[in-house]
Every structure is written in structure tokens, then in C-alpha cells.
All heavy atoms as atom14 arrays in JSON, in Angstrom:
{
  "sequence": "MLPLQIWEASFSCPSWFSSGARNLIKRILDPSPLTRITIPEILQDEWFKKRYRS",
  "atom14_mask": [
    [1, 1, 1, 1, 1, 1, 1, 1, 0, 0, 0, 0, 0, 0],
    [1, 1, 1, 1, 1, 1, 1, 1, 0, 0, 0, 0, 0, 0],
    [1, 1, 1, 1, 1, 1, 1, 0, 0, 0, 0, 0, 0, 0],
    [1, 1, 1, 1, 1, 1, 1, 1, 0, 0, 0, 0, 0, 0],
    [1, 1, 1, 1, 1, 1, 1, 1, 1, 0, 0, 0, 0, 0],
    [1, 1, 1, 1, 1, 1, 1, 1, 0, 0, 0, 0, 0, 0],
    [1, 1, 1, 1, 1, 1, 1, 1, 1, 1, 1, 1, 1, 1],
    [1, 1, 1, 1, 1, 1, 1, 1, 1, 0, 0, 0, 0, 0],
    [1, 1, 1, 1, 1, 0, 0, 0, 0, 0, 0, 0, 0, 0],
    [1, 1, 1, 1, 1, 1, 0, 0, 0, 0, 0, 0, 0, 0],
    [1, 1, 1, 1, 1, 1, 1, 1, 1, 1, 1, 0, 0, 0],
    [1, 1, 1, 1, 1, 1, 0, 0, 0, 0, 0, 0, 0, 0],
    [1, 1, 1, 1, 1, 1, 0, 0, 0, 0, 0, 0, 0, 0],
    [1, 1, 1, 1, 1, 1, 1, 0, 0, 0, 0, 0, 0, 0],
    [1, 1, 1, 1, 1, 1, 0, 0, 0, 0, 0, 0, 0, 0],
    [1, 1, 1, 1, 1, 1, 1, 1, 1, 1, 1, 1, 1, 1],
    [1, 1, 1, 1, 1, 1, 1, 1, 1, 1, 1, 0, 0, 0],
    [1, 1, 1, 1, 1, 1, 0, 0, 0, 0, 0, 0, 0, 0],
    [1, 1, 1, 1, 1, 1, 0, 0, 0, 0, 0, 0, 0, 0],
    [1, 1, 1, 1, 0, 0, 0, 0, 0, 0, 0, 0, 0, 0],
    [1, 1, 1, 1, 1, 0, 0, 0, 0, 0, 0, 0, 0, 0],
    [1, 1, 1, 1, 1, 1, 1, 1, 1, 1, 1, 0, 0, 0],
    [1, 1, 1, 1, 1, 1, 1, 1, 0, 0, 0, 0, 0, 0],
    [1, 1, 1, 1, 1, 1, 1, 1, 0, 0, 0, 0, 0, 0],
    [1, 1, 1, 1, 1, 1, 1, 1, 0, 0, 0, 0, 0, 0],
    [1, 1, 1, 1, 1, 1, 1, 1, 1, 0, 0, 0, 0, 0],
    [1, 1, 1, 1, 1, 1, 1, 1, 1, 1, 1, 0, 0, 0],
    [1, 1, 1, 1, 1, 1, 1, 1, 0, 0, 0, 0, 0, 0],
    [1, 1, 1, 1, 1, 1, 1, 1, 0, 0, 0, 0, 0, 0],
    [1, 1, 1, 1, 1, 1, 1, 1, 0, 0, 0, 0, 0, 0],
    [1, 1, 1, 1, 1, 1, 1, 0, 0, 0, 0, 0, 0, 0],
    [1, 1, 1, 1, 1, 1, 0, 0, 0, 0, 0, 0, 0, 0],
    [1, 1, 1, 1, 1, 1, 1, 0, 0, 0, 0, 0, 0, 0],
    [1, 1, 1, 1, 1, 1, 1, 1, 0, 0, 0, 0, 0, 0],
    [1, 1, 1, 1, 1, 1, 1, 0, 0, 0, 0, 0, 0, 0],
    [1, 1, 1, 1, 1, 1, 1, 1, 1, 1, 1, 0, 0, 0],
    [1, 1, 1, 1, 1, 1, 1, 1, 0, 0, 0, 0, 0, 0],
    [1, 1, 1, 1, 1, 1, 1, 0, 0, 0, 0, 0, 0, 0],
    [1, 1, 1, 1, 1, 1, 1, 1, 0, 0, 0, 0, 0, 0],
    [1, 1, 1, 1, 1, 1, 1, 0, 0, 0, 0, 0, 0, 0],
    [1, 1, 1, 1, 1, 1, 1, 1, 1, 0, 0, 0, 0, 0],
    [1, 1, 1, 1, 1, 1, 1, 1, 0, 0, 0, 0, 0, 0],
    [1, 1, 1, 1, 1, 1, 1, 1, 0, 0, 0, 0, 0, 0],
    [1, 1, 1, 1, 1, 1, 1, 1, 1, 0, 0, 0, 0, 0],
    [1, 1, 1, 1, 1, 1, 1, 1, 0, 0, 0, 0, 0, 0],
    [1, 1, 1, 1, 1, 1, 1, 1, 1, 0, 0, 0, 0, 0],
    [1, 1, 1, 1, 1, 1, 1, 1, 1, 1, 1, 1, 1, 1],
    [1, 1, 1, 1, 1, 1, 1, 1, 1, 1, 1, 0, 0, 0],
    [1, 1, 1, 1, 1, 1, 1, 1, 1, 0, 0, 0, 0, 0],
    [1, 1, 1, 1, 1, 1, 1, 1, 1, 0, 0, 0, 0, 0],
    [1, 1, 1, 1, 1, 1, 1, 1, 1, 1, 1, 0, 0, 0],
    [1, 1, 1, 1, 1, 1, 1, 1, 1, 1, 1, 1, 0, 0],
    [1, 1, 1, 1, 1, 1, 1, 1, 1, 1, 1, 0, 0, 0],
    [1, 1, 1, 1, 1, 1, 0, 0, 0, 0, 0, 0, 0, 0]
  ],
  "atom14_positions": [
    [[129.47, 84.02, 84.15], [128.63, 83.91, 85.33], [129.29, 82.96, 86.35], [129.9, 81.97, 85.98], [127.25, 83.4, 84.93], [126.3, 83.26, 86.1], [124.6, 82.97, 85.59], [124.02, 84.62, 85.7], [0.0, 0.0, 0.0], [0.0, 0.0, 0.0], [0.0, 0.0, 0.0], [0.0, 0.0, 0.0], [0.0, 0.0, 0.0], [0.0, 0.0, 0.0]],
    [[129.16, 83.29, 87.61], [129.76, 82.47, 88.67], [129.0, 81.16, 88.85], [127.77, 81.14, 88.75], [129.74, 83.23, 90.0], [130.64, 84.45, 90.11], [130.34, 85.18, 91.4], [132.08, 84.04, 90.05], [0.0, 0.0, 0.0], [0.0, 0.0, 0.0], [0.0, 0.0, 0.0], [0.0, 0.0, 0.0], [0.0, 0.0, 0.0], [0.0, 0.0, 0.0]],
    [[129.71, 80.08, 89.14], [129.01, 78.83, 89.46], [128.1, 79.04, 90.68], [128.41, 79.83, 91.57], [130.15, 77.86, 89.79], [131.36, 78.44, 89.13], [131.15, 79.92, 89.14], [0.0, 0.0, 0.0], [0.0, 0.0, 0.0], [0.0, 0.0, 0.0], [0.0, 0.0, 0.0], [0.0, 0.0, 0.0], [0.0, 0.0, 0.0], [0.0, 0.0, 0.0]],
    [[127.01, 78.33, 90.7], [126.01, 78.48, 91.76], [126.58, 78.28, 93.16], [126.23, 79.0, 94.08], [124.85, 77.51, 91.52], [123.62, 77.67, 92.41], [123.07, 79.09, 92.31], [122.56, 76.68, 92.03], [0.0, 0.0, 0.0], [0.0, 0.0, 0.0], [0.0, 0.0, 0.0], [0.0, 0.0, 0.0], [0.0, 0.0, 0.0], [0.0, 0.0, 0.0]],
    [[127.5, 77.33, 93.32], [128.07, 77.08, 94.65], [128.82, 78.31, 95.16], [128.78, 78.61, 96.34], [129.0, 75.89, 94.62], [128.26, 74.57, 94.55], [129.21, 73.41, 94.55], [130.22, 73.43, 93.86], [128.89, 72.4, 95.32], [0.0, 0.0, 0.0], [0.0, 0.0, 0.0], [0.0, 0.0, 0.0], [0.0, 0.0, 0.0], [0.0, 0.0, 0.0]],
    [[129.52, 79.01, 94.28], [130.23, 80.23, 94.7], [129.21, 81.31, 95.02], [129.3, 81.99, 96.04], [131.21, 80.69, 93.61], [132.32, 79.66, 93.44], [131.78, 82.07, 93.93], [133.24, 79.92, 92.27], [0.0, 0.0, 0.0], [0.0, 0.0, 0.0], [0.0, 0.0, 0.0], [0.0, 0.0, 0.0], [0.0, 0.0, 0.0], [0.0, 0.0, 0.0]],
    [[128.23, 81.47, 94.15], [127.22, 82.51, 94.33], [126.5, 82.36, 95.67], [126.23, 83.33, 96.35], [126.22, 82.44, 93.17], [125.24, 83.54, 93.17], [123.96, 83.49, 93.64], [125.43, 84.88, 92.71], [123.35, 84.7, 93.48], [124.24, 85.58, 92.91], [126.51, 85.55, 92.14], [124.09, 86.9, 92.56], [126.34, 86.86, 91.79], [125.15, 87.53, 92.0]],
    [[126.2, 81.13, 96.04], [125.48, 80.87, 97.29], [126.42, 80.63, 98.48], [125.95, 80.37, 99.57], [124.58, 79.65, 97.12], [123.46, 79.86, 96.13], [122.6, 78.62, 95.96], [123.02, 77.52, 96.39], [121.52, 78.76, 95.39], [0.0, 0.0, 0.0], [0.0, 0.0, 0.0], [0.0, 0.0, 0.0], [0.0, 0.0, 0.0], [0.0, 0.0, 0.0]],
    [[127.7, 80.68, 98.25], [128.7, 80.37, 99.28], [128.43, 78.99, 99.86], [128.45, 78.77, 101.06], [128.71, 81.43, 100.36], [0.0, 0.0, 0.0], [0.0, 0.0, 0.0], [0.0, 0.0, 0.0], [0.0, 0.0, 0.0], [0.0, 0.0, 0.0], [0.0, 0.0, 0.0], [0.0, 0.0, 0.0], [0.0, 0.0, 0.0], [0.0, 0.0, 0.0]],
    [[128.16, 78.05, 98.97], [127.87, 76.68, 99.36], [129.19, 75.91, 99.51], [129.89, 75.68, 98.53], [126.98, 76.03, 98.3], [126.73, 74.7, 98.63], [0.0, 0.0, 0.0], [0.0, 0.0, 0.0], [0.0, 0.0, 0.0], [0.0, 0.0, 0.0], [0.0, 0.0, 0.0], [0.0, 0.0, 0.0], [0.0, 0.0, 0.0], [0.0, 0.0, 0.0]],
    [[129.51, 75.54, 100.72], [130.73, 74.79, 100.98], [130.55, 74.0, 102.27], [129.63, 74.26, 103.03], [131.94, 75.73, 101.11], [131.85, 76.67, 102.28], [132.4, 76.33, 103.5], [131.19, 77.88, 102.17], [132.3, 77.18, 104.59], [131.08, 78.74, 103.25], [131.64, 78.39, 104.46], [0.0, 0.0, 0.0], [0.0, 0.0, 0.0], [0.0, 0.0, 0.0]],
    [[131.44, 73.07, 102.48], [131.41, 72.32, 103.74], [132.83, 72.16, 104.24], [133.78, 72.11, 103.46], [130.73, 70.96, 103.55], [131.44, 70.2, 102.61], [0.0, 0.0, 0.0], [0.0, 0.0, 0.0], [0.0, 0.0, 0.0], [0.0, 0.0, 0.0], [0.0, 0.0, 0.0], [0.0, 0.0, 0.0], [0.0, 0.0, 0.0], [0.0, 0.0, 0.0]],
    [[132.95, 72.09, 105.53], [134.25, 71.91, 106.17], [134.32, 70.5, 106.73], [133.3, 69.94, 107.13], [134.42, 72.91, 107.32], [134.54, 74.62, 106.8], [0.0, 0.0, 0.0], [0.0, 0.0, 0.0], [0.0, 0.0, 0.0], [0.0, 0.0, 0.0], [0.0, 0.0, 0.0], [0.0, 0.0, 0.0], [0.0, 0.0, 0.0], [0.0, 0.0, 0.0]],
    [[135.51, 69.94, 106.8], [135.65, 68.63, 107.43], [135.17, 68.69, 108.89], [135.27, 69.73, 109.55], [137.15, 68.35, 107.37], [137.66, 69.21, 106.27], [136.79, 70.43, 106.28], [0.0, 0.0, 0.0], [0.0, 0.0, 0.0], [0.0, 0.0, 0.0], [0.0, 0.0, 0.0], [0.0, 0.0, 0.0], [0.0, 0.0, 0.0], [0.0, 0.0, 0.0]],
    [[134.67, 67.59, 109.38], [134.13, 67.55, 110.75], [135.19, 67.85, 111.8], [134.86, 68.3, 112.89], [133.5, 66.19, 111.02], [134.46, 65.17, 110.87], [0.0, 0.0, 0.0], [0.0, 0.0, 0.0], [0.0, 0.0, 0.0], [0.0, 0.0, 0.0], [0.0, 0.0, 0.0], [0.0, 0.0, 0.0], [0.0, 0.0, 0.0], [0.0, 0.0, 0.0]],
    [[136.46, 67.64, 111.47], [137.52, 67.88, 112.46], [137.92, 69.35, 112.56], [138.71, 69.7, 113.42], [138.72, 66.99, 112.19], [139.23, 66.99, 110.79], [138.86, 66.13, 109.8], [140.17, 67.89, 110.22], [139.53, 66.44, 108.64], [140.35, 67.52, 108.87], [140.89, 68.97, 110.7], [141.2, 68.2, 108.01], [141.75, 69.64, 109.84], [141.89, 69.25, 108.52]],
    [[137.39, 70.23, 111.69], [137.65, 71.67, 111.83], [136.97, 72.17, 113.09], [135.84, 71.78, 113.39], [137.07, 72.45, 110.65], [137.95, 72.5, 109.43], [138.89, 71.52, 109.15], [137.84, 73.55, 108.54], [139.68, 71.58, 108.02], [138.63, 73.62, 107.41], [139.55, 72.63, 107.14], [0.0, 0.0, 0.0], [0.0, 0.0, 0.0], [0.0, 0.0, 0.0]],
    [[137.64, 73.02, 113.83], [137.03, 73.59, 115.03], [135.92, 74.56, 114.63], [135.87, 75.04, 113.49], [138.08, 74.33, 115.86], [138.5, 75.5, 115.16], [0.0, 0.0, 0.0], [0.0, 0.0, 0.0], [0.0, 0.0, 0.0], [0.0, 0.0, 0.0], [0.0, 0.0, 0.0], [0.0, 0.0, 0.0], [0.0, 0.0, 0.0], [0.0, 0.0, 0.0]],
    [[135.04, 74.86, 115.57], [133.96, 75.81, 115.28], [134.54, 77.19, 114.95], [134.0, 77.91, 114.1], [132.97, 75.9, 116.44], [133.62, 76.33, 117.61], [0.0, 0.0, 0.0], [0.0, 0.0, 0.0], [0.0, 0.0, 0.0], [0.0, 0.0, 0.0], [0.0, 0.0, 0.0], [0.0, 0.0, 0.0], [0.0, 0.0, 0.0], [0.0, 0.0, 0.0]],
    [[135.64, 77.56, 115.59], [136.28, 78.84, 115.31], [136.8, 78.91, 113.88], [136.65, 79.92, 113.2], [0.0, 0.0, 0.0], [0.0, 0.0, 0.0], [0.0, 0.0, 0.0], [0.0, 0.0, 0.0], [0.0, 0.0, 0.0], [0.0, 0.0, 0.0], [0.0, 0.0, 0.0], [0.0, 0.0, 0.0], [0.0, 0.0, 0.0], [0.0, 0.0, 0.0]],
    [[137.42, 77.81, 113.41], [137.93, 77.76, 112.04], [136.78, 77.8, 111.05], [136.82, 78.52, 110.06], [138.76, 76.5, 111.84], [0.0, 0.0, 0.0], [0.0, 0.0, 0.0], [0.0, 0.0, 0.0], [0.0, 0.0, 0.0], [0.0, 0.0, 0.0], [0.0, 0.0, 0.0], [0.0, 0.0, 0.0], [0.0, 0.0, 0.0], [0.0, 0.0, 0.0]],
    [[135.72, 77.06, 111.33], [134.54, 77.06, 110.44], [133.93, 78.45, 110.34], [133.57, 78.9, 109.25], [133.48, 76.09, 110.95], [133.8, 74.67, 110.67], [132.66, 73.78, 111.08], [133.25, 72.55, 111.59], [132.66, 71.7, 112.36], [131.43, 71.9, 112.75], [133.28, 70.63, 112.76], [0.0, 0.0, 0.0], [0.0, 0.0, 0.0], [0.0, 0.0, 0.0]],
    [[133.8, 79.11, 111.47], [133.21, 80.44, 111.48], [134.06, 81.42, 110.67], [133.53, 82.21, 109.88], [133.04, 80.94, 112.92], [132.34, 82.26, 112.98], [131.3, 82.45, 112.36], [132.9, 83.2, 113.72], [0.0, 0.0, 0.0], [0.0, 0.0, 0.0], [0.0, 0.0, 0.0], [0.0, 0.0, 0.0], [0.0, 0.0, 0.0], [0.0, 0.0, 0.0]],
    [[135.37, 81.38, 110.84], [136.25, 82.27, 110.11], [136.18, 82.0, 108.61], [136.07, 82.93, 107.8], [137.69, 82.14, 110.6], [138.71, 83.07, 109.94], [138.32, 84.53, 110.1], [140.09, 82.82, 110.5], [0.0, 0.0, 0.0], [0.0, 0.0, 0.0], [0.0, 0.0, 0.0], [0.0, 0.0, 0.0], [0.0, 0.0, 0.0], [0.0, 0.0, 0.0]],
    [[136.21, 80.74, 108.21], [136.12, 80.39, 106.79], [134.79, 80.87, 106.21], [134.74, 81.42, 105.11], [136.31, 78.88, 106.59], [137.74, 78.5, 106.92], [135.93, 78.45, 105.17], [137.98, 77.01, 107.05], [0.0, 0.0, 0.0], [0.0, 0.0, 0.0], [0.0, 0.0, 0.0], [0.0, 0.0, 0.0], [0.0, 0.0, 0.0], [0.0, 0.0, 0.0]],
    [[133.71, 80.67, 106.96], [132.39, 81.12, 106.51], [132.39, 82.64, 106.27], [131.86, 83.12, 105.27], [131.33, 80.75, 107.55], [129.94, 81.17, 107.18], [128.96, 80.76, 108.26], [127.56, 81.27, 107.92], [126.6, 80.95, 108.95], [0.0, 0.0, 0.0], [0.0, 0.0, 0.0], [0.0, 0.0, 0.0], [0.0, 0.0, 0.0], [0.0, 0.0, 0.0]],
    [[133.01, 83.37, 107.16], [133.05, 84.83, 107.02], [133.96, 85.28, 105.88], [133.68, 86.26, 105.2], [133.48, 85.46, 108.34], [132.43, 85.23, 109.44], [132.8, 85.9, 110.73], [132.72, 87.35, 110.55], [133.33, 88.23, 111.33], [134.08, 87.8, 112.34], [133.22, 89.51, 111.1], [0.0, 0.0, 0.0], [0.0, 0.0, 0.0], [0.0, 0.0, 0.0]],
    [[135.04, 84.54, 105.64], [135.94, 84.86, 104.53], [135.25, 84.6, 103.19], [135.42, 85.36, 102.23], [137.25, 84.06, 104.64], [138.08, 84.56, 105.82], [138.06, 84.14, 103.33], [139.27, 83.68, 106.16], [0.0, 0.0, 0.0], [0.0, 0.0, 0.0], [0.0, 0.0, 0.0], [0.0, 0.0, 0.0], [0.0, 0.0, 0.0], [0.0, 0.0, 0.0]],
    [[134.49, 83.53, 103.11], [133.84, 83.14, 101.86], [132.46, 83.78, 101.66], [131.76, 83.43, 100.71], [133.73, 81.61, 101.78], [135.07, 80.86, 101.76], [134.82, 79.36, 101.74], [135.91, 81.29, 100.57], [0.0, 0.0, 0.0], [0.0, 0.0, 0.0], [0.0, 0.0, 0.0], [0.0, 0.0, 0.0], [0.0, 0.0, 0.0], [0.0, 0.0, 0.0]],
    [[132.07, 84.68, 102.52], [130.8, 85.39, 102.39], [130.73, 86.05, 101.01], [131.61, 86.84, 100.66], [130.69, 86.44, 103.49], [129.34, 87.13, 103.52], [128.64, 87.15, 102.5], [129.0, 87.68, 104.59], [0.0, 0.0, 0.0], [0.0, 0.0, 0.0], [0.0, 0.0, 0.0], [0.0, 0.0, 0.0], [0.0, 0.0, 0.0], [0.0, 0.0, 0.0]],
    [[129.72, 85.74, 100.2], [129.66, 86.31, 98.85], [129.34, 87.81, 98.83], [129.58, 88.47, 97.82], [128.56, 85.5, 98.16], [127.71, 84.99, 99.27], [128.63, 84.82, 100.45], [0.0, 0.0, 0.0], [0.0, 0.0, 0.0], [0.0, 0.0, 0.0], [0.0, 0.0, 0.0], [0.0, 0.0, 0.0], [0.0, 0.0, 0.0], [0.0, 0.0, 0.0]],
    [[128.84, 88.35, 99.91], [128.5, 89.77, 99.94], [129.67, 90.61, 100.44], [130.12, 90.46, 101.57], [127.3, 90.01, 100.87], [127.11, 91.4, 101.07], [0.0, 0.0, 0.0], [0.0, 0.0, 0.0], [0.0, 0.0, 0.0], [0.0, 0.0, 0.0], [0.0, 0.0, 0.0], [0.0, 0.0, 0.0], [0.0, 0.0, 0.0], [0.0, 0.0, 0.0]],
    [[130.16, 91.53, 99.62], [131.26, 92.38, 100.07], [130.88, 93.29, 101.24], [131.75, 93.73, 101.97], [131.62, 93.21, 98.84], [130.64, 92.87, 97.79], [129.75, 91.78, 98.27], [0.0, 0.0, 0.0], [0.0, 0.0, 0.0], [0.0, 0.0, 0.0], [0.0, 0.0, 0.0], [0.0, 0.0, 0.0], [0.0, 0.0, 0.0], [0.0, 0.0, 0.0]],
    [[129.6, 93.5, 101.43], [129.15, 94.36, 102.53], [129.26, 93.68, 103.88], [129.44, 94.36, 104.9], [127.7, 94.81, 102.29], [127.47, 95.62, 101.01], [125.99, 95.92, 100.83], [128.28, 96.9, 101.05], [0.0, 0.0, 0.0], [0.0, 0.0, 0.0], [0.0, 0.0, 0.0], [0.0, 0.0, 0.0], [0.0, 0.0, 0.0], [0.0, 0.0, 0.0]],
    [[129.15, 92.36, 103.91], [129.2, 91.64, 105.18], [130.41, 90.73, 105.32], [130.64, 90.17, 106.39], [127.92, 90.79, 105.37], [127.77, 89.91, 104.24], [126.69, 91.67, 105.5], [0.0, 0.0, 0.0], [0.0, 0.0, 0.0], [0.0, 0.0, 0.0], [0.0, 0.0, 0.0], [0.0, 0.0, 0.0], [0.0, 0.0, 0.0], [0.0, 0.0, 0.0]],
    [[131.21, 90.59, 104.26], [132.42, 89.75, 104.29], [133.41, 90.32, 105.29], [133.55, 91.52, 105.45], [133.04, 89.72, 102.89], [134.19, 88.75, 102.76], [134.73, 88.74, 101.33], [133.67, 88.55, 100.36], [133.51, 89.31, 99.28], [134.33, 90.3, 99.01], [132.51, 89.07, 98.45], [0.0, 0.0, 0.0], [0.0, 0.0, 0.0], [0.0, 0.0, 0.0]],
    [[134.12, 89.46, 105.97], [135.12, 89.87, 106.96], [136.27, 90.61, 106.25], [136.66, 90.26, 105.14], [135.64, 88.65, 107.75], [136.43, 89.08, 108.98], [136.41, 87.7, 106.87], [136.76, 87.94, 109.93], [0.0, 0.0, 0.0], [0.0, 0.0, 0.0], [0.0, 0.0, 0.0], [0.0, 0.0, 0.0], [0.0, 0.0, 0.0], [0.0, 0.0, 0.0]],
    [[136.81, 91.6, 106.9], [137.92, 92.37, 106.35], [139.24, 91.83, 106.92], [139.25, 91.09, 107.9], [137.8, 93.86, 106.72], [137.89, 93.98, 108.14], [136.49, 94.46, 106.22], [0.0, 0.0, 0.0], [0.0, 0.0, 0.0], [0.0, 0.0, 0.0], [0.0, 0.0, 0.0], [0.0, 0.0, 0.0], [0.0, 0.0, 0.0], [0.0, 0.0, 0.0]],
    [[140.34, 92.23, 106.31], [141.66, 91.8, 106.79], [141.87, 92.23, 108.25], [142.28, 91.41, 109.08], [142.8, 92.32, 105.89], [142.67, 91.75, 104.48], [144.17, 92.01, 106.5], [142.8, 90.25, 104.37], [0.0, 0.0, 0.0], [0.0, 0.0, 0.0], [0.0, 0.0, 0.0], [0.0, 0.0, 0.0], [0.0, 0.0, 0.0], [0.0, 0.0, 0.0]],
    [[141.59, 93.49, 108.61], [141.76, 93.87, 110.02], [140.9, 93.02, 110.97], [141.33, 92.68, 112.07], [141.33, 95.34, 110.06], [141.57, 95.84, 108.68], [141.26, 94.66, 107.78], [0.0, 0.0, 0.0], [0.0, 0.0, 0.0], [0.0, 0.0, 0.0], [0.0, 0.0, 0.0], [0.0, 0.0, 0.0], [0.0, 0.0, 0.0], [0.0, 0.0, 0.0]],
    [[139.69, 92.65, 110.52], [138.84, 91.8, 111.36], [139.41, 90.39, 111.47], [139.33, 89.76, 112.54], [137.42, 91.74, 110.79], [136.67, 93.04, 110.93], [135.33, 93.03, 110.22], [135.24, 92.44, 109.13], [134.38, 93.61, 110.76], [0.0, 0.0, 0.0], [0.0, 0.0, 0.0], [0.0, 0.0, 0.0], [0.0, 0.0, 0.0], [0.0, 0.0, 0.0]],
    [[139.99, 89.87, 110.39], [140.63, 88.55, 110.44], [141.77, 88.58, 111.45], [141.91, 87.66, 112.26], [141.16, 88.14, 109.05], [139.99, 87.86, 108.1], [142.06, 86.91, 109.16], [140.4, 87.64, 106.66], [0.0, 0.0, 0.0], [0.0, 0.0, 0.0], [0.0, 0.0, 0.0], [0.0, 0.0, 0.0], [0.0, 0.0, 0.0], [0.0, 0.0, 0.0]],
    [[142.56, 89.63, 111.43], [143.69, 89.74, 112.35], [143.24, 89.8, 113.81], [144.02, 89.45, 114.71], [144.53, 90.97, 112.01], [145.24, 90.92, 110.66], [145.91, 92.26, 110.37], [146.24, 89.78, 110.61], [0.0, 0.0, 0.0], [0.0, 0.0, 0.0], [0.0, 0.0, 0.0], [0.0, 0.0, 0.0], [0.0, 0.0, 0.0], [0.0, 0.0, 0.0]],
    [[142.01, 90.21, 114.06], [141.49, 90.28, 115.43], [140.69, 89.04, 115.82], [140.29, 88.89, 116.97], [140.6, 91.53, 115.59], [141.38, 92.82, 115.48], [142.53, 92.9, 116.46], [142.37, 92.62, 117.64], [143.71, 93.24, 115.96], [0.0, 0.0, 0.0], [0.0, 0.0, 0.0], [0.0, 0.0, 0.0], [0.0, 0.0, 0.0], [0.0, 0.0, 0.0]],
    [[140.44, 88.14, 114.88], [139.67, 86.93, 115.15], [140.42, 86.04, 116.14], [141.62, 85.8, 116.0], [139.42, 86.18, 113.84], [138.6, 84.94, 114.05], [137.35, 85.05, 114.03], [139.2, 83.86, 114.24], [0.0, 0.0, 0.0], [0.0, 0.0, 0.0], [0.0, 0.0, 0.0], [0.0, 0.0, 0.0], [0.0, 0.0, 0.0], [0.0, 0.0, 0.0]],
    [[139.74, 85.54, 117.15], [140.36, 84.73, 118.21], [141.0, 83.47, 117.65], [142.09, 83.08, 118.07], [139.34, 84.37, 119.29], [138.96, 85.55, 120.16], [140.16, 86.18, 120.86], [141.0, 85.44, 121.4], [140.25, 87.41, 120.85], [0.0, 0.0, 0.0], [0.0, 0.0, 0.0], [0.0, 0.0, 0.0], [0.0, 0.0, 0.0], [0.0, 0.0, 0.0]],
    [[140.36, 82.8, 116.7], [140.94, 81.58, 116.14], [142.22, 81.92, 115.38], [143.22, 81.23, 115.52], [139.94, 80.87, 115.22], [140.49, 79.59, 114.71], [140.4, 78.37, 115.32], [141.25, 79.38, 113.52], [141.07, 77.42, 114.57], [141.59, 78.02, 113.46], [141.67, 80.21, 112.49], [142.32, 77.48, 112.41], [142.4, 79.66, 111.45], [142.71, 78.31, 111.42]],
    [[142.21, 82.98, 114.61], [143.38, 83.38, 113.82], [144.54, 83.76, 114.73], [145.68, 83.44, 114.46], [143.01, 84.54, 112.9], [144.16, 84.99, 112.04], [144.46, 84.34, 110.86], [144.94, 86.07, 112.42], [145.52, 84.74, 110.07], [146.02, 86.48, 111.64], [146.31, 85.81, 110.46], [0.0, 0.0, 0.0], [0.0, 0.0, 0.0], [0.0, 0.0, 0.0]],
    [[144.24, 84.46, 115.81], [145.28, 84.96, 116.71], [145.96, 83.86, 117.52], [147.04, 84.09, 118.08], [144.7, 86.02, 117.65], [144.39, 87.31, 116.95], [143.66, 88.35, 117.76], [143.88, 88.38, 119.21], [143.21, 89.48, 119.9], [0.0, 0.0, 0.0], [0.0, 0.0, 0.0], [0.0, 0.0, 0.0], [0.0, 0.0, 0.0], [0.0, 0.0, 0.0]],
    [[145.39, 82.68, 117.6], [145.96, 81.62, 118.43], [147.43, 81.35, 118.15], [148.22, 81.19, 119.06], [145.19, 80.3, 118.23], [143.97, 80.2, 119.07], [143.35, 78.84, 118.9], [142.06, 78.74, 119.69], [141.4, 77.46, 119.48], [0.0, 0.0, 0.0], [0.0, 0.0, 0.0], [0.0, 0.0, 0.0], [0.0, 0.0, 0.0], [0.0, 0.0, 0.0]],
    [[147.8, 81.28, 116.87], [149.18, 80.95, 116.52], [149.82, 81.99, 115.63], [150.84, 81.75, 115.03], [149.24, 79.59, 115.85], [148.78, 78.5, 116.77], [148.93, 77.16, 116.16], [148.4, 76.18, 117.07], [148.58, 74.89, 116.97], [149.33, 74.43, 116.01], [148.05, 74.08, 117.82], [0.0, 0.0, 0.0], [0.0, 0.0, 0.0], [0.0, 0.0, 0.0]],
    [[149.22, 83.17, 115.57], [149.75, 84.23, 114.71], [150.99, 84.88, 115.33], [151.01, 85.18, 116.52], [148.69, 85.3, 114.47], [149.19, 86.46, 113.66], [149.42, 86.34, 112.3], [149.46, 87.68, 114.25], [149.87, 87.39, 111.54], [149.93, 88.76, 113.51], [150.14, 88.61, 112.15], [150.6, 89.66, 111.42], [0.0, 0.0, 0.0], [0.0, 0.0, 0.0]],
    [[152.01, 85.03, 114.52], [153.22, 85.74, 114.96], [153.53, 86.79, 113.92], [153.68, 86.48, 112.74], [154.39, 84.76, 115.07], [154.23, 83.78, 116.19], [155.46, 82.88, 116.28], [155.32, 81.94, 117.38], [154.89, 80.71, 117.27], [154.54, 80.23, 116.09], [154.81, 79.93, 118.32], [0.0, 0.0, 0.0], [0.0, 0.0, 0.0], [0.0, 0.0, 0.0]],
    [[153.64, 88.05, 114.33], [153.93, 89.11, 113.36], [155.4, 89.21, 113.07], [156.23, 88.7, 113.78], [153.42, 90.44, 113.86], [154.04, 90.78, 115.06], [0.0, 0.0, 0.0], [0.0, 0.0, 0.0], [0.0, 0.0, 0.0], [0.0, 0.0, 0.0], [0.0, 0.0, 0.0], [0.0, 0.0, 0.0], [0.0, 0.0, 0.0], [0.0, 0.0, 0.0]]
  ]
}
């Protein structure tokens, strides 16, 4: 059985993380596969694209 923190997606980010980084991490760690962000969506995320080089 998964630990409760994983099941509930209970986590915290350091206060110095930007809101964009927090939002992306929250979407990546979403416990529901139906609403979790996909790789193509991550690649289109504004925070991710800031320093991305293909």
C-alpha cells in the first residue's frame, strides 16, 4: 500500500520556488492518472520552456 503522503499528493515546496515551478510540480505529482500532466503538456508549460533547449 502507498504511504498516505503519496496517496494524497501531500508535499510542500520551498518558499523560494516560483509559482510556475510549484504549479508544474503539483501537476506532475498529481496522484490521478486522469488529471496528471502529460509529457507533451510539460513541454508546453511556460515555466518549463523558459530554459529548455532541444
